[in-house]
C-alpha positions in Angstrom: -140.1 154.6 -11.4 -139.2 151.8 -8.6 -136.9 154.3 -6.9 -139.6 156.8 -6.9 -141.9 154.3 -5.2 -139.2 153.1 -2.7 -138.6 156.7 -1.7 -142.5 157.5 -1.7 -142.8 154.4 0.9 -139.7 155.5 3.1 -141.4 159.1 3.2 -144.3 157.9 4.6 -142.7 155.8 7.3 -140.3 158.3 8.3 -142.3 160.0 11.2 -142.7 156.1 12.8 -138.9 155.7 12.3 -137.8 159.3 13.9 -140.3 159.3 16.7 -138.7 159.0 20.3 -140.5 156.8 22.7 -139.8 158.2 26.3 -140.7 156.4 29.4 -143.0 158.5 31.9 -144.2 158.2 35.7 -146.1 160.2 38.0 -144.3 163.6 39.0 -144.8 162.2 42.5 -142.6 159.3 41.8 -138.7 160.2 42.9 -137.5 156.9 42.1 -134.2 156.4 39.8 -135.0 153.9 37.1 -132.7 152.6 34.4 -133.7 151.1 31.1 -132.8 147.5 32.5 -135.5 148.0 35.6 -137.9 149.5 33.0 -137.5 146.3 31.1 -138.0 144.1 34.0 -141.1 145.9 35.2 -142.5 145.4 31.7 -141.9 141.9 31.5 -143.3 141.3 35.0 -140.2 140.4 36.5 -140.1 143.2 39.1 -143.3 144.8 40.7 -141.5 147.6 42.4 -139.6 150.5 41.9 -136.0 150.7 43.1 -137.3 152.8 46.2 -139.9 149.8 47.2 -142.7 151.4 45.9 -145.3 149.4 43.7 -144.8 149.7 40.0 -147.9 149.6 37.9 -146.8 149.1 34.0 -149.1 150.4 31.3 -148.7 149.4 27.9 -150.2 150.7 24.6 -152.2 148.9 22.3 -150.7 145.9 20.4 -151.1 148.1 17.1 -150.0 151.3 18.1 -146.5 152.5 16.7 -145.6 154.0 19.9 -145.2 150.2 21.3 -143.9 148.7 18.7 -141.1 151.1 19.0 -140.8 150.5 22.8 -141.2 146.8 22.3 -138.2 146.8 20.2 -136.0 149.2 21.7 -136.6 148.7 25.6 -137.6 145.1 25.9 -135.0 144.0 22.6 -138.0 141.8 21.2 -140.6 142.8 18.4 -144.5 142.4 19.6 -145.2 139.0 18.1 -142.4 138.0 20.5 -144.0 139.9 23.6 -147.3 138.6 22.7 -146.3 135.1 23.0 -144.2 135.9 26.0 -147.2 137.0 27.9 -149.7 134.4 26.3 -147.2 131.9 27.8 -146.9 133.0 31.4 -150.8 133.6 31.3 -151.2 130.1 30.5 -148.9 128.8 33.1 -150.7 131.2 35.6 -147.1 132.9 36.3 -148.2 136.1 35.3 -150.4 138.9 33.9 -149.8 141.5 31.1 -149.8 145.0 31.9 -153.0 147.1 31.6 -153.4 148.6 27.8 -154.4 152.0 26.8 -155.5 153.2 23.4 -152.8 155.8 22.8 -150.0 158.1 24.0 -152.8 160.6 25.3 -154.6 157.8 27.4 -151.1 157.0 28.9 -150.2 160.3 30.0 -153.9 160.5 31.7 -153.3 157.1 33.1 -149.8 158.1 34.7 -151.1 161.5 35.9 -153.7 159.9 37.7 -151.9 157.1 39.6 -148.6 157.8 41.4 -147.6 154.0 40.7 -148.1 153.8 37.1 -145.2 153.9 34.6 -145.6 154.2 30.7 -144.2 155.5 27.6 -145.2 157.9 24.8 -143.8 159.5 22.0 -141.8 162.3 23.0 -144.1 165.0 21.6 -147.3 163.7 23.7 -145.6 164.3 26.9 -147.3 167.1 29.3 -146.7 168.7 32.7 -148.8 166.5 34.0 -145.9 163.6 33.9 -142.4 163.0 34.4 -139.9 161.8 31.8 -137.4 159.1 33.6 -135.6 158.0 30.2 -135.3 158.3 26.5 -134.8 156.1 23.5 
């Protein structure tokens, strides 16, 4: 009984665990961006892409599965640590967190509409309107 309950629980979370998060930019963006630069942009430590053009990070809402995976794999912190990090920067006047959108589709639309935008989505949400620059 307990084994089947555990197996059922694992099966119900498997799609989230197996999802691949990819970082996306506007197709007009020709910058080469590594994961360390992505991390710096999303933590507010870098405001530009390596080529010198402005970088506008776009997060997904805090409860999104894609956001949680991005926070853990790319930013190397859990979502509550990221929230605390930004709370401190906002409180001290040293930073403003990235704009948030509702989901993968909204992230794709925002990046497609803004040449300076950078975001992340589940790999299954990628369209021709954006360019993948790194995968986790």
